[in-house]
N, C-alpha and C positions, 0 to 999 in steps of 0.2 A: 323739785330743786335740781339745779345743775351742780357741777362739781364745786365751784367757788361758793355758791350759796350753802352747800353742805358744810364746807370748811368753816365759813363764818358762823353758821348755826352751832356747830360743835364747839368752837371757841367761846362764843357768847354764853351758851348755857353751861359750858364747864367752868368758865371764870366766875359765874355766879356763885358757885360752891366755895369759892375763895373769897367771897365778900366784895367781888368787883361788879359794879352795876354797869351794864352795857346797853347803848342805844345804837341801833342799826339803821342806817339811812340808805334807802334804795329808791328806785323809780318804779311807777306803776302805770299801766295803760288805763286803769280805771278812772272814771271822770271824777269820783270822790276819793281824794287821798286821805288815808286815815292811819292811826296808830293802833297797833294790836300788841298784846303781850303773848310771847311764845316762850314756854319753858324758862320763865324767870328773866327774860330780857324783853325790851320794848323794840318793836320793828316799826320804823316810821317810813311812810311812803310819800314821796313827792310825785307830782304828776308829770309823766313824760310828755314833752311837747313835740320832739321830733328825734328821729334816729338817722344818723349818717354813718356809713361804713361800720355797722355793728355797735356804734357808740350812741348812747342815750344822752339827751340834753333836756334840761329842765330849768325854767326861769325861777320857779318857786323854790328850787333846791338850794339857791344861794342863801336865802333868808333862813330857811330851815336848818341848813348846815351851820350858819353863823350862830343861831339861837342854841343849838345843841353843843357847839364848841365851846361857848362861853361858860357852860356848867360842867365841863369835863376836864380830866387831868391829862388825857392822852388822846390823840387822834390816830386811828389805825385805818390806813387805806389798803385797798386791794387793787393791784396793778395787773393788766392794763385797763385803765378807764380814763382817757385823755380829758374828758369833761371835768373830771375831779381835779385834775392838775390845775385847770382854770380857776375852779372854785377855791382851791387851796390858796392861790395867790391873791385872788380877788378879795377874799375875806380876811387876809392877813393873819394867819394862824400864828399865835405866839406860844403855844404849848408844845410839849414833846410830841413827836410824830414818828410813826413806824409804818412801813409799807411791806406788805407781803407780795413778792414778785412772782406772780403765777406763771407768766409766759412772755417770751419775746413776741414782738409783733412780726408776723410772717407774711400774711397775705396782702395787706395794704402797703405795698412797697413804695408806690408813688406818694401816698398821702403821708407815709412815714417820713419822707424827706422834708415835708412841711412841718410835721410834728416834732422832729428830732430835737431841735433846739429847746423847745418847751419841755419835752421828756427829760432831757439831761439837766435842765434847770430844776425841775421837780425832784428828780432823784437826788441831785446834789443838795437840795434844801432839807430834805427829811433827816432825822437823826439816826434812824436805823433801817436797814433793808433786811428782809428775811427771804432767803431761797428755800424752797420746799425739798431740795435734795442737793447733795454734794455734786452729783452728776451735772445738775443744771448750772450750778455755779461755775464749774470748771469749763463748761462748754458754751456759756453765754458771753458774747463779746461785751454786751452792756454791763452785766454784773462784774465782770473783770475790771471795769474802770472804776468801780465803787467797791472793790473788795475789802478795803480797809474798814468799812462799816456794815458788812454783810455777815449775818448769822444764818446758820442752817437749822431750820426746824421742820422736820418731816411732817407731812399731813397725817392726822390720826383720825380714827373712827371709833365710836363707842358701840359695840355690838348690842349692848343692852337697849339701845334706842330703836333697834330694828324690831318690827313685829314678829311674832312666831306665827307662821301659817297653820291654819287649822288642818286637821286630818282630811276634811272634805276638800279643801283647796289642793292639798298635795295629791290626793287621788284624782281630782279633776285633771291636773296637768299630766300625771302619769298615763291616764287613759288617752289623753289628747296627743301626747308626743312620744309615748313608748318609754322604754327603759334606759335609753341611751342617746343623749343629744349634747351639742356643743352650744355655748351661750354667749351672746354679745349684749351688753347693756349700755346704753349711752345716748346722748343727743346725736342725731344724725347729721353730722357736719362734714365739710369737705375734707378735713384732715384726718378722719376717723379711718380711712383706708378701706372702707366697706366695698368699694368697686373692685379692690384687689381681692377681697374675700370672695366676692361673686365669682371672680374668674378662677380662683383656687378651689371653689366648690364644685365646679363643673365635672361631671362624671364620677364623683366620689360616692354619691349616695348617702353621705353622712347627714344626719338630721341637724340642721343648724337653725337656731332660734335668735331672732333679732328683736330686742326689746327697746323701745324709745321712739320718739318722733323728732322731726327737725327739718331744716330748710331743704335738704336734698332727699326727703323720703319718697316723693313721687318719682323722682329721677332714678333712684335705687330700685324701686318696685318695677319700673319699666325695664331696667337693665336686667334684673333677674328673670322677668318674663321673656325678654328677647333671648336670653341664654338658655331658657327652658329649665329653670332651677326649681323643680317641684319639691326639692328637699330643704329649701330655704324658706322660713316662715316669718313674716312680719307681724308682730302683735301690737305695734304702736306703744303708747304710753300706758303702763299698767299701774294698779295700786301697789303700795309698798308690800302689802302682803303677798300679792301675786309675784312681785319681783323677788322677795325672799323665798318663795316656794320654788321658783326656778333656779335660784342660785343653790338651794338645798339639794335639788334633784339633778342638776346638770352634771355631766361627765367631766367637763372642762370648760374654762373661760377663754374666749377669743378677744384679742385687742389689737387689731391690725394697724393702728394709727401709724402714719408714715411721715408726718411732718412735725417740726419742733413746736408747733402750736399746742400739741399734746405734751404738756410739761410735767404731768404727774400720772394721772389715771385713776380717779376715785373708783370707778367700777372695777378696775383691775384690782385694787386693793380690797374691794369688796369680795372678789373671787378668792383672794387669799384668806380673808377673814373667815370664809366658809369652807376653807380647806380644799380648794380645787386647784389642780394644775393648770398652768396658764400658758398662753401662746401670745407673745408680743414681738414687736419690731425694735431693732436697735437704732434709736434716733438720738441717742446722747442726752436723754432727759431722765426724769424720775421713773419712767416705766421700767427700766432696767435696774432701778434701785429697789423696786418692789419685786419684780420677777428676775431671779438670778438664773442665768442660763445653765440648764442641765441639773439645776438644784431644786428650784420651785416650779420649773416648767421649761419651755423651749423658747429661744430667741432667734428670730430670723432677720435677714437683711430687709429693709423697708422696700416697699413697691415690687416685691418678688412673689408673684402668685405660685410659682413652682415651689419655692422653698417653704411657703405657707401650706401648700397642699401636702408636702412631705412631712411637716411638722404635725398636721392634723392626723395624717396616716399613722405616724409613730405613736402618738398618744392612743389613737383609737385601737391599734393592734397590740399595745402593751399596757394592759390594764394594771398589772402590779407595779410597774414603774410610774404609771400615771398616779396611782394611789399614793405612793411613796412621795412623789413630788407635791401632791396636794397637802399631805401631812406636814412636810417641811415648809410649805407656804404659810399654813396656819401658825406654825411655830414662829416663823419670822414676824407675822403680823403681831402676835402677842409680845414679841421682843422689841420691835421697833416702831409699830404704827398704832398704838392705842391712843384714843382721844385724851385719856388722862395724861400720857407723856407729852403730847403736843400742848395741851392746856398749861401744864405746869411750866413748860418752857416759856410760854407766852407771858405767863403771870410773873415769872422771874424777870423776863425782859422789861415788862411794864414797870416793874419795881426799880429796875436799874435806871431806866429813863427818868422817872420821877425824881429819884434821889439825885441824879446827875444835874437835872434841871434846877432843883432846889439849892444845890451846892453852888451852882453858877450865879444864882441870884444873891447869895450872901456877900 
């Protein structure tokens, strides 16, 4: 699962405890699209027909969406997914709608010009928009235009759903990596700032572990080889148990994302959940809602390898301060970012929308 998929999973399984039945519709590359039950909710997969600029399209999704919408009380969209804007209008949704606004569209600037009218029409048509942090609401030009119907609900995680690594797996990674290493976890995408991390790692000797796969994986490995970074280790996509083992053992969490495409940072939040000091960049998004400068970790300017290297050096050479930051990060997780808090807020929002819709029909 990527970050958005993890959020949908946490909301769906959590809302089930409140008696809310959830159907999740997504696309699949598999030739046979099927429905499966996951932790108390149904996941429906429509077949992916083509993909343009990271946006999936599916002819069968129109009918499947229409079928599901007819038996539901609320439709909850996750933005950005331009194809679903089209589906929304084509199927003429007449029930309450809410959209979680995960990110502005940053990379596809030319396509955005074509998409902008549809985007504004879609966001204007939904009943409520949810921003994942106050930081993003105050820095997004798009959200500012719809601020009268925006609510802020921070993303939350349920630590109990994460596996506990066995002693054998913990020992395996200790022997492989040694007693002290810095960890990055995430999909290897252009906005993650890993090329900046490569430059910052030169000459440090700090053991750096990169977990995840993605579109620029080969490019990053080639860049690391060119720079002679024997201290940087790529492990690809690992099992949840191995990921938790690394989160448990690591000295600190690195999150060098340098563009606003990184709207929140699920793996950064995972670092806080496991009590780790963090290093992130100030990009005006939820990353600095999770990681508070000089309190839960260090915050550096984006695209600045020198500042990133200095932050790593400070953490590495000040273990007591690093441990204290990690402790405060975990405290902040339990105070603001549990799945229970997130789900409760969404359940209350769903209730408000249903009651408002029923009132308007009387």
